[in-house]
VOKEZA-234729 format. One record per residue (C-alpha): x, y, z. Coordinates in steps of 0.05 Angstrom, whole numbers, plus 5000, padded with zeros to 4 digits. Example, Ala and Ser with C-alpha at 12.3 -4.5 7.8 and 13.67 -1.06 7.14 Angstrom:
# VOKEZA-234729
524649105156527349795143
END
This chain:
# VOKEZA-234729
271209917158267910237097269410937124276810767134277110447065274011057033278911547066284911107049282411026978282011776970289111886994291911306952288211546891290912256900298011976900296411496843293512086804300012466805304211836791299811616733299712296700307312386707308611676682304111766621306912456605314012206606313211546570319211436525323811836570330111436586330411146657323811466677321510816711327710816754326511526778319011436788320110786826325411136868320411686884315211176906320310826951322711496980315511716993313811067028320111127072318111837089311111617108314111077153318211607187311912017197308811407229314511367279313812097299306312167291305212337364310612867365308013177300300913217329303513577392308114057354306614807354301314807409297314247378297214487306303314107283299313637240296014207203302714567192305913917168300313767120300214477093307814467083307613817045301914067002305414716983311814336968307913886922304714486888311614766875314414126846308313986803308514696776315814616757314213956723308414246685312614836659318214366639313413906602310214516568317114716542319614036521313313616510313113706434320313496428318912876470312712716428317012726365322212276395318311776437322711186455329011596464331312196504329312816466334213326441331113826489332813376547340013296523341014036515336814296573336414156647334913416652328413266688328912536708331412706778325613196786320912616772323512286836321812906877314913006846313012286859316312246928312712866952306012606927307011926961309712257025303912747028298412217020302111697060303112167118295712357117293811617119298611507177295912097217288711907201289611187224293511437285287611887305282611317296287010847336287611357391280111417391279310677405278110397335279409657326286209497295283508917251278209377223283309917208287909417174282309117132279709797112286810037094288209427050281609517014282810267004289910166979287809636929282010056902286310686898291910326861287010006813283910696798290810986786292610416738286110516700287611256693294711106668292110616616286911116594292111666585296311206542290711176491291311926478295712096418302612336441301813026410295513156450297312766512302013296540296613826538291713346571296513136627298813846638291714076646290313526696296613686736294914426738288114256768291413776817296314316839290814836847286814346889292814206933293814956944286515006965287414427014293714747041289915387055284614977091289814687138292715377152285715627168284815047216291315257249288615977256294216247212289716497156282816827156277116477121274917077078267916817083265916117103262615797068262116157001256915646981254314967001253714436947252813856995245913716967248913596898255513266918257113136991264313127015263512417041260512126977264511716928263812276876265812796928271912396948274012306875273213056861277013216924282712786900282613116831281413856845281013916921273413936920270014206982262514256986263114847034269515217013272015857045273916477006281216367024281115666995278215916929283316486928289115996934285915556881285116136832292116426845295515766829291015616769292016306739299316336759301315686725296915846665300116526656307116226662305515706609302816246563309016676571313316066558309615936492310316656470317816636482318516006441314016246384318016396321318217126300313417326246316517326177316317986141316018016066321818346034320018925989324818995932327419705927327120005858333820035824335920715796339320825732
END
């Protein structure tokens, strides 16, 4: 039961991580709770659909359907989180100045509330589908249903509590600094998701490993430990990563960072030049 609870906790915490960061970063945005709640509901419905077609997904593409499905969801999540981070980087200061109302940037730019639904829905769908497929594989292997149910309930409760604690902690950060903090966390989450997506494609024999493993840190932090599971949820930690995983991690990390830097440079006001009075003749 503990093993099931730990796996479910990891998946729920990964989803709660994204939801908590997005909720904290957009506090004060009109109707954000409606869109975030809608994303949670949509993600749960998607996970239920995955449960109905779990057997067909597992058999798809010569037995690698589960890996392809997981990788696709992960990369979709990376895309949506990247978009959200860049939007927050552009409009975060305006939102910080006008907490409690829709900022002027939101009114004049492309409104993000609908994007919140997709970011949250993908996060819930991704983790929910992994839980469904994990429990499906355990059930197919002969695991006891009561044990699976008990472990799942324990894991969901612990993951939700951890997400709530993270959200309350983020609310203590001053608004001006909170957007930088949440953006940094989301960039790490997106890079970790890209690394995990590469891992699934390697399992499906669609990508080379480029060296496996690059190192082995199991002695310090094992994948199955509580710390390892928490780091996996946050940054896609793997005690024995392949070169391809680290390449995907670095590309997303550097790519989003470079896009944010370019965005800041475009918004930076031009340097003021002192006017030199020309001598008057005559």
